Legacy VTK file of the C-alpha trace (Angstrom):
# vtk DataFile Version 3.0
C-alpha trace
ASCII
DATASET POLYDATA
POINTS 338 float
7.758 -80.125 1.869
5.253 -78.234 -0.178
3.300 -77.308 2.953
6.507 -76.094 4.616
7.296 -73.775 1.717
3.757 -72.453 1.802
4.012 -71.715 5.532
7.359 -69.950 5.074
5.950 -67.828 2.259
2.925 -66.968 4.346
5.128 -66.061 7.286
7.331 -63.871 5.134
4.289 -62.106 3.706
2.946 -61.579 7.198
6.257 -60.137 8.295
6.193 -57.677 5.400
2.634 -56.644 6.205
3.580 -56.136 9.854
6.626 -54.035 8.882
9.253 -56.644 9.791
10.385 -57.534 6.245
13.751 -56.661 4.761
12.401 -53.629 2.891
10.859 -52.227 6.096
14.136 -52.623 7.929
16.041 -50.784 5.197
13.452 -47.998 5.263
13.828 -47.696 9.038
17.599 -47.400 8.739
17.167 -44.723 6.065
14.820 -42.724 8.296
17.172 -43.008 11.235
19.927 -41.132 9.388
20.245 -37.450 10.440
18.826 -35.019 7.886
20.367 -31.567 7.921
18.642 -30.187 4.829
15.276 -29.380 6.421
16.642 -27.704 9.587
19.194 -25.785 7.529
16.493 -24.517 5.185
14.274 -23.567 8.116
16.960 -21.610 9.946
18.233 -19.926 6.773
14.826 -18.613 5.747
14.110 -17.659 9.367
17.349 -15.678 9.432
16.307 -13.775 6.305
12.965 -12.914 7.908
14.659 -11.731 11.102
17.110 -9.610 9.082
14.292 -7.823 7.279
12.391 -7.163 10.498
15.602 -6.116 12.212
16.393 -3.683 9.408
13.032 -1.964 9.837
13.528 -1.787 13.599
17.067 -0.457 13.138
15.839 2.316 10.838
13.219 3.364 13.359
15.650 3.298 16.288
18.289 5.240 14.348
15.824 7.964 13.418
14.567 8.143 16.992
18.128 8.544 18.330
18.943 11.232 15.772
15.836 13.294 16.562
16.234 13.603 20.323
17.090 17.344 20.296
13.747 18.580 18.895
11.923 16.052 21.069
13.693 17.346 24.166
12.966 20.960 23.225
9.399 20.695 21.907
8.172 17.320 23.119
4.930 16.070 21.613
3.931 19.688 20.908
6.153 19.327 17.813
3.181 17.631 16.159
0.859 20.590 16.827
3.194 23.533 16.174
2.606 25.403 12.903
5.817 27.472 12.845
8.835 26.419 10.774
11.636 28.961 11.235
15.169 27.548 10.872
16.739 30.932 11.704
15.007 31.138 15.085
15.281 27.353 15.520
11.527 27.018 15.971
10.020 23.987 14.324
6.630 22.319 14.072
5.206 19.528 11.953
1.563 20.613 11.673
1.740 22.343 8.217
3.436 19.302 6.729
1.029 16.839 8.320
-1.829 18.957 6.998
-0.439 19.027 3.461
0.269 15.295 3.528
-3.198 14.361 4.763
-5.173 16.693 2.476
-3.265 15.846 -0.713
-3.588 12.123 0.034
-7.324 12.391 0.719
-7.838 14.290 -2.545
-6.039 11.523 -4.420
-8.234 8.840 -2.827
-11.456 10.737 -3.516
-10.543 10.792 -7.201
-8.800 7.435 -7.598
-11.071 5.107 -5.581
-14.231 5.374 -7.742
-12.191 5.019 -10.941
-10.243 2.050 -9.579
-13.397 0.287 -8.385
-15.058 0.835 -11.743
-12.081 -0.566 -13.639
-11.784 -3.576 -11.308
-15.501 -4.386 -11.528
-15.379 -4.200 -15.312
-12.307 -6.432 -15.541
-13.688 -9.118 -13.197
-17.442 -9.052 -13.734
-17.986 -7.803 -17.291
-14.946 -8.076 -19.546
-13.919 -11.399 -21.113
-10.606 -12.838 -19.978
-8.996 -12.083 -23.349
-9.729 -8.391 -22.795
-9.352 -8.061 -19.026
-5.766 -9.336 -18.823
-4.332 -6.864 -21.378
-6.199 -3.952 -19.773
-4.992 -4.926 -16.311
-1.440 -5.164 -17.641
-1.667 -1.648 -19.074
-3.052 -0.292 -15.814
-0.247 -1.933 -13.863
2.303 -0.356 -16.198
1.403 3.001 -14.650
2.965 1.807 -11.404
6.297 1.297 -13.198
6.521 4.909 -14.403
9.068 6.851 -12.284
7.694 9.516 -9.994
9.789 12.252 -11.573
8.197 11.525 -14.962
4.756 12.115 -13.445
6.142 15.313 -11.950
7.450 16.573 -15.277
4.151 15.774 -16.973
2.360 17.611 -14.210
4.568 20.705 -14.484
4.458 21.017 -18.278
0.976 19.649 -19.085
-1.324 19.270 -16.091
-0.574 22.467 -14.187
-0.866 24.842 -17.215
-4.112 23.171 -18.295
-5.613 23.487 -14.838
-4.421 27.079 -14.432
-5.789 28.281 -17.775
-8.906 26.193 -18.345
-10.142 24.340 -15.250
-9.429 26.350 -12.107
-10.961 29.647 -13.329
-14.231 27.856 -14.126
-14.194 26.071 -10.789
-13.636 29.339 -8.949
-16.381 31.145 -10.838
-18.860 28.363 -10.025
-17.744 27.429 -6.503
-15.850 30.511 -5.402
-18.253 31.125 -2.518
-16.652 28.131 -0.772
-13.329 28.660 1.055
-11.969 25.557 -0.664
-12.006 27.255 -4.059
-10.834 30.743 -3.178
-7.362 32.213 -3.566
-4.869 32.503 -6.392
-5.065 29.617 -8.838
-1.518 29.527 -10.271
-1.642 25.810 -11.056
0.599 24.689 -8.186
-1.070 23.691 -4.949
-2.875 21.034 -2.965
-5.443 20.179 -5.622
-2.848 19.761 -8.370
-0.701 17.501 -6.211
-3.788 15.501 -5.259
-4.651 15.012 -8.925
-1.206 13.721 -9.814
-1.244 11.440 -6.776
-4.582 9.991 -7.872
-2.995 8.861 -11.139
-0.100 7.303 -9.254
-2.186 5.319 -6.727
-4.781 4.169 -9.257
-2.833 1.085 -10.486
-2.207 -0.127 -6.919
-5.851 0.094 -5.880
-7.034 -1.395 -9.173
-4.647 -4.377 -9.073
-5.382 -5.322 -5.457
-9.140 -4.834 -5.876
-9.095 -7.012 -8.992
-7.344 -9.835 -7.121
-9.765 -9.535 -4.206
-12.846 -9.662 -6.454
-11.457 -12.690 -8.275
-10.969 -14.450 -4.929
-14.719 -14.275 -4.217
-16.122 -17.735 -5.103
-18.150 -17.959 -8.288
-20.785 -19.913 -6.375
-21.893 -16.705 -4.691
-22.539 -15.051 -8.039
-24.378 -18.113 -9.303
-26.492 -18.326 -6.158
-27.474 -14.672 -6.433
-28.454 -15.073 -10.083
-30.364 -18.290 -9.308
-32.416 -16.408 -6.712
-33.474 -13.872 -9.321
-30.884 -11.145 -8.843
-29.784 -9.042 -11.765
-26.146 -8.825 -12.808
-25.827 -5.514 -10.988
-27.343 -6.934 -7.807
-25.020 -9.940 -7.998
-22.080 -7.540 -8.360
-23.216 -5.696 -5.231
-23.211 -8.989 -3.335
-19.667 -9.661 -4.523
-18.592 -6.193 -3.402
-20.191 -6.789 -0.007
-18.182 -9.977 0.467
-14.967 -8.309 -0.694
-15.334 -5.075 1.283
-12.489 -5.865 3.689
-10.077 -6.535 0.845
-11.208 -3.422 -1.010
-10.627 -1.410 2.149
-7.139 -2.865 2.304
-6.496 -1.859 -1.299
-7.583 1.696 -0.528
-5.326 1.861 2.508
-2.413 0.571 0.431
-3.061 3.379 -2.030
-3.165 5.818 0.868
0.228 4.576 2.032
1.663 5.182 -1.453
0.172 8.670 -1.583
1.490 9.637 1.852
5.039 8.556 1.052
5.249 10.016 -2.453
8.004 12.609 -2.848
9.198 13.865 -6.230
5.934 14.438 -8.085
4.389 16.137 -5.060
7.474 18.287 -4.509
7.264 19.555 -8.076
3.543 20.387 -7.951
2.457 21.292 -4.416
4.119 24.721 -4.273
6.292 24.014 -1.194
5.059 26.588 1.296
4.730 25.745 5.004
1.227 27.078 5.620
-2.225 25.871 6.531
-4.814 27.295 4.156
-8.419 26.226 3.553
-8.041 26.855 -0.187
-7.130 23.890 -2.364
-5.542 26.277 -4.865
-2.928 27.550 -2.393
0.570 26.043 -2.125
1.342 23.680 0.706
4.002 21.242 1.879
4.154 17.540 2.700
6.450 15.671 5.058
8.238 13.891 2.221
8.689 17.031 0.127
10.099 19.155 2.968
12.661 16.448 3.747
13.677 16.227 0.087
13.925 20.011 -0.284
15.645 21.044 2.924
17.735 18.113 4.133
20.809 19.067 2.100
20.763 22.668 3.346
20.023 21.981 7.021
22.857 23.788 8.827
22.034 23.604 12.525
21.920 20.390 14.502
18.379 20.918 15.721
17.303 21.838 12.178
18.699 18.563 10.841
17.222 16.532 13.655
13.812 18.163 13.157
13.824 16.864 9.597
14.804 13.425 10.899
11.898 13.550 13.329
9.590 14.335 10.421
10.983 11.247 8.711
10.258 9.195 11.819
6.656 10.444 11.842
6.275 9.543 8.169
7.821 6.120 8.769
5.418 5.314 11.585
2.390 6.520 9.616
3.221 4.461 6.525
4.130 1.421 8.641
0.773 1.440 10.433
-1.161 2.090 7.216
0.497 -0.754 5.318
0.066 -3.129 8.248
-3.663 -2.395 8.385
-3.936 -2.829 4.623
-2.210 -6.209 4.670
-4.461 -7.423 7.459
-7.600 -6.361 5.607
-6.522 -7.965 2.331
-5.467 -11.141 4.155
-8.867 -11.366 5.832
-10.418 -11.784 2.379
-7.857 -13.799 0.440
-7.401 -16.377 3.231
-10.935 -17.572 2.421
-9.589 -19.344 -0.660
-7.802 -21.820 1.590
-10.989 -22.572 3.552
-13.146 -23.547 0.629
-13.789 -20.029 -0.603
-15.717 -18.613 2.351
-14.979 -14.893 2.530
LINES 1 339
338 0 1 2 3 4 5 6 7 8 9 10 11 12 13 14 15 16 17 18 19 20 21 22 23 24 25 26 27 28 29 30 31 32 33 34 35 36 37 38 39 40 41 42 43 44 45 46 47 48 49 50 51 52 53 54 55 56 57 58 59 60 61 62 63 64 65 66 67 68 69 70 71 72 73 74 75 76 77 78 79 80 81 82 83 84 85 86 87 88 89 90 91 92 93 94 95 96 97 98 99 100 101 102 103 104 105 106 107 108 109 110 111 112 113 114 115 116 117 118 119 120 121 122 123 124 125 126 127 128 129 130 131 132 133 134 135 136 137 138 139 140 141 142 143 144 145 146 147 148 149 150 151 152 153 154 155 156 157 158 159 160 161 162 163 164 165 166 167 168 169 170 171 172 173 174 175 176 177 178 179 180 181 182 183 184 185 186 187 188 189 190 191 192 193 194 195 196 197 198 199 200 201 202 203 204 205 206 207 208 209 210 211 212 213 214 215 216 217 218 219 220 221 222 223 224 225 226 227 228 229 230 231 232 233 234 235 236 237 238 239 240 241 242 243 244 245 246 247 248 249 250 251 252 253 254 255 256 257 258 259 260 261 262 263 264 265 266 267 268 269 270 271 272 273 274 275 276 277 278 279 280 281 282 283 284 285 286 287 288 289 290 291 292 293 294 295 296 297 298 299 300 301 302 303 304 305 306 307 308 309 310 311 312 313 314 315 316 317 318 319 320 321 322 323 324 325 326 327 328 329 330 331 332 333 334 335 336 337
């Protein structure tokens, strides 16, 4: 009898180990029940993603449909025409593309070195107790409304530049076409300066995250091989160059799409001038200024076509920036190889 009980116990244990025990059977029945939670969650989140992508596509298609008149009349020459005459119904985007590109480049030339310096200090030099508060303050600049920057530029920046800075620049560098003309405080250079302040927190924040994603082992290896702190920092920058490039392109996208501050400081004149002191116009500012007063159909649709051009430019720029940043930060999931 005792041997029989032992054999039964052994058989039951074997059944459990082979998945044929009572608990295994109950688990199988539980797994066989249909689960609707996971598919429902998958399709719901997928629907949200499709809606966002569809919204962007709908905006682009709607602007394309509502800009067919200038495209039929001017074709792709609309991009290269420099005349903007609503009375004669002659339109061209070149002065606005010029103003947008030059003001954005000025902002990057000023903001990129400052942003890199701040990011390097926060990641490589400053203690954590100091770097986090400084980064928070820098990021607060991104929360300031554009119109506030514009007001500060009109009442503080522009008068200071007109009275103290621009005359000295012209007396020292006036032999260059870039620094000739009437320096009244409103123009390409002033708008570029205000844009540099506005894109600085974006470039700084993204660059800081990218530098922090570089594995500490690379710094330690450089120092172990006899590198100085500065040389180790250069190695970190080399490994993070794709992400830094993405941060710069993100800042460029913000500068290109900025409206209110630029409208208040650029002078709003549709011209192409080599002087940085002269007024100019950007795509965003001309749309903001003239959309409400556009009387003719082709006039209105020309402004919509400018909006389509701006949409495509910012879309491509932000896509490139995301790809560059992703190429660096994805290394964290592969053991930190950048």
